[in-house]
Residue frames as a rotation matrix with the C-alpha (Angstrom) as fourth column:
MET 1
-0.749 -0.079 0.658 -23.90
0.056 -0.997 -0.056 -83.33
0.661 -0.005 0.751 -40.09
ASN 2
-0.447 0.588 -0.674 -25.86
0.889 0.208 -0.409 -82.55
-0.100 -0.782 -0.616 -36.92
THR 3
-0.581 0.289 0.761 -28.53
0.229 -0.839 0.493 -79.95
0.781 0.461 0.421 -37.56
ALA 4
0.338 0.720 -0.606 -30.17
0.811 0.103 0.575 -80.15
0.477 -0.686 -0.550 -34.12
THR 5
-0.247 -0.340 0.907 -30.24
-0.127 -0.917 -0.378 -77.00
0.961 -0.209 0.183 -32.08
ALA 6
-0.563 -0.013 -0.826 -30.08
0.767 0.364 -0.528 -76.80
0.308 -0.931 -0.195 -28.29
SER 7
0.474 0.757 0.450 -32.73
0.346 -0.630 0.695 -74.93
0.809 -0.174 -0.561 -26.39
THR 8
-0.628 -0.777 -0.049 -31.20
0.389 -0.259 -0.884 -72.49
0.674 -0.574 0.465 -23.91
ASN 9
-0.702 0.473 0.533 -34.41
-0.674 -0.682 -0.282 -71.18
0.230 -0.557 0.798 -22.35
VAL 10
-0.413 0.550 -0.726 -36.07
0.293 0.835 0.466 -74.17
0.862 -0.020 -0.506 -20.74
VAL 11
-0.628 0.326 0.707 -38.76
-0.741 -0.528 -0.415 -73.40
0.238 -0.784 0.573 -18.14
LEU 12
-0.630 0.522 -0.575 -40.62
0.511 0.836 0.199 -75.98
0.585 -0.168 -0.794 -16.09
LEU 13
-0.461 0.498 0.734 -43.71
-0.454 -0.844 0.287 -74.13
0.762 -0.200 0.615 -14.97
ASP 14
0.028 0.579 0.815 -45.60
-0.980 0.175 -0.091 -76.74
-0.196 -0.796 0.573 -12.98
ALA 15
-0.694 -0.176 -0.698 -45.95
-0.351 0.929 0.114 -80.47
0.629 0.324 -0.707 -12.47
VAL 16
0.023 0.746 0.665 -48.56
-0.992 0.101 -0.080 -82.74
-0.127 -0.658 0.742 -11.00
ARG 17
-0.961 -0.261 0.091 -48.97
-0.261 0.965 0.015 -86.44
-0.091 -0.009 -0.996 -10.19
SER 18
-0.228 0.910 -0.347 -52.07
-0.592 0.154 0.791 -88.25
0.773 0.385 0.503 -11.41
PRO 19
0.181 0.323 0.929 -54.05
-0.947 0.310 0.077 -90.24
-0.264 -0.894 0.362 -8.79
PHE 20
-0.407 -0.299 -0.863 -53.39
-0.532 0.846 -0.043 -93.92
0.742 0.442 -0.504 -8.40
GLY 21
0.165 0.509 0.845 -54.84
-0.966 0.258 0.033 -96.79
-0.201 -0.821 0.534 -6.43
LYS 22
-0.622 -0.335 0.707 -54.83
-0.323 0.933 0.158 -100.55
-0.713 -0.130 -0.689 -5.97
ALA 23
-0.895 0.321 -0.310 -56.28
-0.174 0.388 0.905 -102.77
0.411 0.864 -0.291 -8.71
GLY 24
-0.372 0.861 -0.347 -60.03
0.698 0.506 0.506 -102.95
0.611 -0.054 -0.789 -8.41
SER 25
-0.452 0.156 -0.878 -60.32
0.743 -0.479 -0.467 -99.77
-0.493 -0.864 0.101 -6.35
LEU 26
0.107 0.625 -0.773 -61.71
0.167 -0.778 -0.606 -96.30
-0.980 -0.064 -0.188 -7.07
TYR 27
0.004 -0.208 -0.978 -60.06
-0.788 -0.602 0.125 -95.85
-0.615 0.771 -0.166 -10.48
ALA 28
-0.460 -0.236 0.856 -60.46
0.073 0.951 0.302 -99.43
-0.885 0.201 -0.420 -11.71
GLY 29
0.239 0.682 0.691 -63.02
0.797 0.269 -0.541 -98.43
-0.555 0.680 -0.479 -14.34
THR 30
0.791 0.007 -0.612 -61.21
-0.188 -0.949 -0.253 -95.30
-0.583 0.315 -0.749 -15.49
ARG 31
0.746 -0.554 0.371 -58.97
0.619 0.370 -0.693 -95.43
0.246 0.746 0.619 -18.58
ALA 32
0.010 -0.869 -0.495 -55.42
0.867 -0.239 0.436 -94.17
-0.497 -0.434 0.751 -18.12
ASP 33
-0.667 -0.269 0.695 -55.78
0.650 -0.667 0.365 -91.60
0.365 0.695 0.619 -20.90
ASP 34
0.386 0.862 0.328 -58.89
0.464 -0.489 0.738 -90.18
0.797 -0.133 -0.589 -19.20
ILE 35
0.675 -0.212 -0.707 -56.91
0.689 -0.162 0.706 -89.67
-0.264 -0.964 0.037 -15.99
ILE 36
-0.437 -0.899 0.030 -54.09
0.822 -0.386 0.418 -87.95
-0.364 0.207 0.908 -17.93
VAL 37
-0.275 0.417 0.866 -56.57
0.581 -0.646 0.495 -85.65
0.766 0.640 -0.065 -19.76
ARG 38
0.781 0.614 -0.110 -58.01
0.435 -0.409 0.802 -84.55
0.448 -0.675 -0.587 -16.41
THR 39
0.351 -0.746 -0.566 -54.51
0.778 -0.104 0.620 -84.03
-0.521 -0.657 0.544 -15.03
ILE 40
-0.625 -0.564 0.540 -53.41
0.776 -0.524 0.351 -81.85
0.085 0.639 0.765 -18.01
ARG 41
0.075 0.741 0.667 -56.64
0.461 -0.619 0.636 -79.84
0.884 0.260 -0.389 -17.81
GLY 42
0.790 0.163 -0.591 -56.02
0.613 -0.170 0.772 -79.35
0.026 -0.972 -0.234 -14.08
LEU 43
-0.220 -0.942 -0.253 -52.58
0.849 -0.313 0.426 -77.95
-0.480 -0.121 0.869 -14.81
LEU 44
-0.570 0.059 0.819 -54.03
0.607 -0.641 0.469 -75.55
0.553 0.765 0.330 -17.38
GLU 45
0.511 0.844 0.165 -56.66
0.439 -0.421 0.793 -74.41
0.739 -0.333 -0.586 -14.91
ARG 46
0.585 -0.392 -0.710 -54.01
0.746 -0.083 0.661 -73.91
-0.318 -0.916 0.244 -12.22
ASN 47
-0.450 -0.827 -0.337 -52.00
0.485 -0.543 0.685 -71.73
-0.750 0.145 0.645 -14.59
PRO 48
0.517 0.826 0.227 -54.47
0.642 -0.197 -0.741 -69.55
-0.567 0.529 -0.632 -16.45
SER 49
0.488 -0.385 -0.783 -51.75
-0.455 -0.878 0.149 -67.15
-0.745 0.283 -0.604 -17.60
VAL 50
-0.668 -0.732 0.133 -50.25
-0.303 0.431 0.850 -69.90
-0.680 0.527 -0.510 -19.76
LYS 51
0.319 0.752 -0.577 -52.01
-0.882 0.012 -0.472 -70.33
-0.348 0.659 0.667 -23.10
PRO 52
0.601 -0.068 0.796 -51.96
0.108 0.994 0.004 -73.86
-0.792 0.083 0.605 -24.54
SER 53
0.941 -0.220 0.259 -50.38
0.251 -0.063 -0.966 -72.40
0.229 0.974 -0.004 -27.67
GLU 54
0.519 -0.782 0.344 -47.36
-0.792 -0.592 -0.149 -71.29
0.320 -0.195 -0.927 -25.60
ILE 55
0.546 -0.272 0.792 -46.57
-0.421 0.729 0.540 -74.85
-0.725 -0.628 0.283 -24.52
ASP 56
0.071 -0.637 -0.768 -43.64
-0.996 0.002 -0.094 -76.43
0.062 0.771 -0.634 -26.31
ASP 57
-0.554 -0.325 -0.767 -43.61
-0.314 0.934 -0.170 -79.91
0.771 0.147 -0.619 -24.87
VAL 58
0.452 0.654 0.607 -45.63
-0.879 0.207 0.430 -82.29
0.155 -0.728 0.668 -22.67
ALA 59
-0.592 -0.704 -0.393 -43.93
-0.566 0.710 -0.419 -85.15
0.574 -0.026 -0.819 -20.86
ILE 60
0.503 0.779 0.373 -45.97
-0.858 0.398 0.326 -88.17
0.105 -0.484 0.869 -19.72
ALA 61
-0.712 -0.697 -0.089 -44.67
-0.667 0.710 -0.227 -91.36
0.221 -0.102 -0.970 -18.15
ALA 62
0.535 0.844 -0.028 -46.52
-0.802 0.518 0.298 -94.69
0.267 -0.137 0.954 -18.02
ALA 63
-0.156 -0.621 0.768 -45.31
-0.830 0.505 0.239 -97.64
-0.536 -0.600 -0.594 -15.96
THR 64
-0.365 0.129 0.922 -47.13
0.289 0.957 -0.019 -100.32
-0.885 0.259 -0.387 -17.95
GLN 65
-0.417 0.107 -0.903 -47.31
-0.694 -0.679 0.240 -99.53
-0.587 0.727 0.357 -21.63
TYR 66
-0.962 0.264 0.074 -49.93
0.249 0.729 0.637 -101.90
0.115 0.631 -0.767 -22.92
GLY 67
-0.133 0.986 -0.104 -53.67
0.978 0.113 -0.175 -101.72
-0.160 -0.125 -0.979 -23.51
ASP 68
0.771 0.554 0.314 -54.96
0.600 -0.797 -0.068 -98.19
0.213 0.240 -0.947 -23.08
GLN 69
0.671 -0.626 -0.397 -51.49
-0.104 -0.610 0.786 -97.06
-0.734 -0.486 -0.474 -21.94
GLY 70
0.015 -0.685 0.728 -49.84
0.742 0.496 0.451 -98.32
-0.670 0.533 0.516 -25.10
MET 71
0.353 0.011 0.936 -48.90
0.866 -0.382 -0.322 -96.45
0.354 0.924 -0.144 -28.24
ASN 72
-0.694 -0.614 0.376 -48.43
0.450 -0.778 -0.439 -92.74
0.562 -0.136 0.816 -27.62
ILE 73
0.092 0.826 -0.556 -50.72
0.969 0.054 0.240 -92.05
0.228 -0.561 -0.796 -24.65
GLY 74
-0.312 -0.294 -0.904 -49.12
0.609 -0.792 0.048 -88.71
-0.730 -0.535 0.426 -23.90
ARG 75
-0.999 -0.043 -0.010 -49.78
0.017 -0.582 0.813 -87.38
-0.041 0.812 0.582 -27.37
SER 76
-0.425 0.905 -0.028 -53.37
0.549 0.283 0.787 -88.61
0.719 0.319 -0.617 -27.42
ALA 77
0.149 0.481 -0.864 -54.12
0.985 -0.148 0.087 -87.19
-0.086 -0.864 -0.496 -23.94
SER 78
-0.646 -0.457 -0.611 -52.49
0.419 -0.882 0.216 -83.86
-0.637 -0.116 0.762 -24.75
LEU 79
-0.926 0.338 0.167 -54.68
0.032 -0.369 0.929 -83.39
0.376 0.866 0.331 -27.81
LEU 80
-0.115 0.933 -0.341 -57.82
0.705 0.319 0.634 -84.45
0.700 -0.168 -0.694 -25.89
ALA 81
-0.032 0.007 -0.999 -56.92
0.934 -0.355 -0.032 -81.95
-0.355 -0.935 0.005 -23.15
GLY 82
0.890 0.451 -0.060 -56.80
0.390 -0.823 -0.412 -79.06
-0.235 0.344 -0.909 -25.60
ILE 83
0.010 -0.940 -0.342 -53.08
-0.024 -0.342 0.939 -78.79
-1.000 -0.001 -0.025 -26.25
PRO 84
0.522 0.217 -0.825 -52.57
-0.758 -0.325 -0.565 -77.73
-0.391 0.920 -0.005 -29.92
ASN 85
0.924 -0.129 0.361 -51.46
0.253 0.913 -0.321 -80.41
-0.288 0.387 0.876 -32.41
THR 86
0.652 -0.739 0.172 -48.30
-0.190 -0.378 -0.906 -78.37
0.734 0.558 -0.387 -33.03
VAL 87
0.332 -0.508 0.795 -46.93
-0.936 -0.072 0.345 -79.38
-0.117 -0.859 -0.499 -29.63
């Protein structure tokens, strides 16, 4: 029995790409989750009419999922950026 429901009102409000650079360059000492937190906060600042409590989902992609990018980096960064734990 499939109890999943399909969402019919999907809205993509905004998107942004986090900065990147060569190994050993400007962001070499910055943790990946810190960059993601800044990115999410930037999106929230760019869209002040959207309350964090109105957000239903946050999608984060990581090319190399080990070290500080391992586990559930998107969840951790979302919480640190002020997205409610209900998302």
